[in-house]
N, C-alpha and C positions, 0 to 999 in steps of 0.2 A: 735547427734544421727545419726549413719550411717544406711541408708536404703539400702536394696538390689536394684541393678540397674533395675531389672525387676519386682519390686513389683507393679509398676503402670500398667504394661501390664497384670499381673495376676489379679489385681483388675478389670481392664477394661474387661478382658475376662469373669470373674465371673459375672459382671453386664450384659454383653452382652448375656450370656446364661440364667441368672436368669430372666431378664425382660420379654422375650417372654414366658418362662415357667410359670411365675406368671400370665401373661395376659391370656394365654390359659387355665390355671386351673380356673381362675376366670370366664372366659366365659363358660366353661363346667359346673361349679357349678351353674352359673346364669341360663343357659338353663335347667338344670336338675330340679331346684326348681320352675321356672316360666312357663315352657311350659306345655301344657296339657298332662296328662299321656298317652292318646291314641288319635292319630290323627283321626278325623272323615272324613266323605265324603266331607264336605265343605272345610276342611283344605287341603285335598289332591287334590281338584279340580284345574283344570288349570284356571289361571286368566289372562285375556287378556283385559286390560283397562276397566273392568267392563262388558264386553260383553261375553256371552257364546261362546266358540270356535265352529266353524263349518268348515267342509271340511278337507282335508288332510293337515297335518302339514309338510309333506315332499315335499317342493317345490324346484325344481332344479333352482339354480341361476347360471348365467354365471360369473365366476370369472374374466373374461376379463375386465368387467366394473370396478370392484374394483381395479384391478391392474392399470388400466388407471387413476383412481382417485388418487391412492397413488402416482403414478409417477407425476401427476400434482401437488400434495401437496409438494412433495420433491423439485421440481424445482420452485415452487411458494415461498417456504420458502428461497430458495437460494437468491431471490431478497431482502428479508428482511435482510439477512446477508451482502449483497453487498452494500446496501444503506448507512449505517454508514461509511463503508470504502470509498465509493465514495465521501461522504461529507467532510471527514477529510483527503483526500488523500495527500494533500501537507504538512500536519504537521506530518505525520507518518514516522517512520524510515524505513530503507530498509528491516528489518526483518518482518514488517507487510506486505509489498508488497510480500515477499517470502511466508508468511503464506497464504495470499489471493490467490496467484498463485497456491499453492498446493491445496487449497480448490476448486478453479475453475477447476483444472485438474482432481480432484477426481469426481466432478460432471459431467464433460465432459466424463469421463470414464463410469460413470453410464448411461449417455445418449446414448453413443455408444453401450453399452451392451444391453440396452433396444431396441434400433433400430435394432441391429443385431439379437436379438431374435424374432423380429417381434411384440413386445408389443405395439408399437406406431401405428400400422396399425389397423384402425377401420374396423371390420368385420361385 
């Protein structure tokens, strides 16, 4: 039996489109049948760890602290990638050395970029 060469792709596309649509339809029907018909004051109230909210919710945060933390995580994870390479250095082919060199150069570029933009200066 000769099948069309693209039959698998058509079947895969049909399943890829149908699966999310079926899941979304089931979720909508589930919510329509099981949620209360009219939300009350308790349902619409803000919930903050069981404590009634107080004060203004608009607090200004300095994004510099988050950026500093993200940069720390990036360069901290770099060590996790370098450790297995350093342990197995003598048994690896030259391609692994080249790949790790590219990895280190990309991270060095990110470090130079962050340093140039002043993100590493604590203000």
